N, C-alpha and C positions, 0 to 999 in steps of 0.2 A: 234164747236167741230166735227160736222158731216163731215166736209170737210177735216180734217187734214189727214186722211188716203189717200185720193186721191191726196192731195198736195205732200205728201211724195212719193207716187208712181210715180208721174210725175217728181219729182226731181231725183229719181233714174234712170228713163228712159233717162233723159238728161245728167246726169253726171256719171252714173254708181256708182261704189264704191269710186270714186275719191273725197272723202269728208274729209277734214282735221279737221273740228270742227263743232259744232252745236251751233248757237247763238239764243237767245230768249230774248224777252223783259221782264225784271225783274220788271219793273215799271217805272214811275207811270201809273196808270190806274185802271180799275174796277177789283176788286179782283177775281171774278169768271172767267173772261176772261183771266186774267194773269195766274191763276192757271191751266186752261185747257191747255194752250200752254206750260207752264213750265213742266207739267207732260209729255207731248209728247216729249219735248226736252230732258228731262232727260233719258227717255226710249230709244230714238234714239241714244243719245250719248253713253249710256252704251252698246247698241246693236252693234254699230259700233266700240266701244272702241276708241273714239276720245274725245278731250277736250270739256267741256261744258263752254259756255261763256254767262253770263247774262249781258245784256246791258241796259243802261238808255234810255228810249224811247225819251225823249226830246233831248238828245245829238245826238241820231240817226237822228233826223230831221235836226239838224245843220250840221252834217257831210255829209249827202247825199246832202245838199245844197252846201257845199264846194266842193264836188266831181263833181256835175253836173253844176256848174257855175264857173266863174273865181275867185270867192271870196276866199281870202286867210286868212284874219284876220278881219272878220266883226263884227260889232254889229248886233246881230240877234234879230228880232222881231218874236217871236214864238207865233202863235195864232191858237188855236184849240178849240174843244168843251169844254174840261175841264181845259185847261191851257192857260194862257196868260202871257208871260214873255218877258223881255228884257234882253238879255245875251251877254256877251263878254268874250273871253279868257284872263285871266291874272294870271300870277304866278302859272301855273300848274293846274288851275281849270277853268271851265266855271262859271263865277260869275254871279249871278242874280242881275242886277242893278235896276230892277223894276218888279213888278208883280201884279196880281189881288189880291185884299183883300177879295174877296168873290167867284164869279163864273167866269168861262172863258167866253170870248166874244162869242164863238160859242154856249154855253149853254144859254147865255143871248138872243141871236138872236132866238134860237129855242123856248125858253120859251115865248117870245113875239109872235112869229109866231103861236104857239099853241093857245094862248089866243085869237087871232083874227081869228082863223079858217083856217090858211094856212097849207097846207100839208107839211109833213116832206120830205126832210130837209128844214128847214125854211129859212136858209141864202140865198140861190139862189132866193127864191120867194120874199124875202124882197128886194134884190138887183134889181130885175126886176121892182117891183112896185115903187121903189124909183126913177126910171127914168121918171116916169109919174108925179112926184110931181110938184106942182105950187108954194109952198113956204116952208120956214123953220119955224118950231115951236120950241121955246126955251125949252130945256130939261136939267135936272141936269147934270152938268159937274163936275165929281169928280176925281180930281188928288190930292193925298196927298203925298207930297215929290216926290218920284220916283214911287209911287204905284198908282193904279187906282181901281175903283169900278164900277161894272155894274148892281148890283141887283136893286139899286134905279132907275137907268135909265130905266131898263126893266119895272118896275112897273109904272113909270111915263108915259112911252109910252103907256101902256095899258089904263091908265086914259085918255091920250090925244086922243086916238082913239074914245072915247065916244063923243068928240066934234069936231073932225077934220077928213077930208078924210084920208083913209088908206095910199094912196101913200105919202101924206105929212108927216105922222107920220113915215113911213118907211124911207123916205129920212132924216128926222131929227134924227132918231135913229142912222142911219149909220154915218151921219156927226159928231154927237156928240161923239159917241164911237170911231170912227176912229181918230178924232182929239186928243182925249186923248192918244191913242196909239202912234200917231206920235209925240206928245209933249214929252212923256217920252223917246221914241227912240232918238229924237234929243238931249235931255239932256244927255243921255248915250254917244252919239257921242262926245258931247262937253267935257264930263268928261274924256273919255278914249283917245281922240285925234285920234281915228281910222278914216280911210277914206273910209270905205265900210259899207254898210248896206245890210243884207240878210233877206229876208222874208221867213218864214217857217211855216208849219202847214196848215191844211185844209181851214181855213178861209182866208188864203192868196190867194185863188183862186178869191176872190172878186176884181173886176177890179177897183172899186172906192178906196178901200184901197191901191191898188198898185199905183193908180194915185196920191193919197195924199202923200204917202211915196216918190214916185219918185220926186214930186215937192219939197219936203223938201231937198232931196239929191241934186237936181239940184241947189237949192238956196245956199247950202253949198259947192258946188263944189266937191262932193264926189260921189263914184260909188254906184249904186243900182242894186242888183241882185235878180232874182226870178227863181227858177228851173222850168222846165216844169211841167205842172199840175199833171201828174201821180206821181211825186215825192213830191208833196205838202202835200196831205193827208196821213194818215197812210198807209204804204206799206211794204211788206216784204223785198224789196231791201235795205231799210235804216237800218233795223235790221241786215241783212247779212253783209252789208258794214261796219258798225261800229264793228260788230263781227270780221271781217277780220282785221281791224286796231288794235283791241285789241289783237287778236291772235298773230299778228306779233310783238306786243309790249310785249308779254309774259304774258298777263292776262289769268287766268284760274279760273273757278268757281267750286270748289268742290261741290258735290251733297249736303252735309250737309249745305252749305252756299247758296244754290240756291233758298231758299224760296223767294217768290215774295214780293214786297213792294209797295202797292198802293200809298204810299206817297213818293216814291223815288225821291229825289231832284237832279238836275243836278250838283249842287255845292258840292255834297258829293263824286263825282267821281274824283280821281286823274288822270289827263290826261297825260299819258306817251307817247302817239303816236305823239305828236306835238313837 
């Protein structure tokens, strides 16, 4: 919240008053964070007398990936701290073909990292330690239909650390969790018949996950796309870009309808810009 004023000032310096609309993340996410930005967005839109556009955070990750890669109609594996979903566009919506039943993969990695004393953020530390592993330790592999679960895996990894070297546990955690994600992504590819896979979200920076997804795509003879790292994690460009697409498609969010929704699902949004 303390940085919003400076961000707005820098924006005006770069573009002057040439602003057609104000976009903000309406959800999903943490309520206090969403409300802080929504309040600023409402005030700015009213001050400038321009439309306000509330966007879905998950869809913003997909659209910035489509913008920054050659992907046109992919199955998307979206992996972040709180969210883990496999999505694809069909019949006017981004349909969720599979998702976590409990916590996101990023939160699962961070939870395990904290339990073994690794500094935040835990994901990159786990990735580095995994490279030093000598062997794989079997851990719970939980895929139910097209959905997956990580809470039991994280707890079992904590227990495994009492008996095994940390690098081995980090390697096993990654291999098990990522194999689950790749399996469900491949099922969605087979179900939809699409020939592209897009990786989105902050956990997508993990090189082992990229490698495993890339191998699956190569085996199936389909394309695999990953945006550059600065567009993988949460970023303002993705919110602005989706806001632009929605603005051009005629979307507007009246102030009375601009309340944030921490549980805002991507399959609730009618996609008119494709």
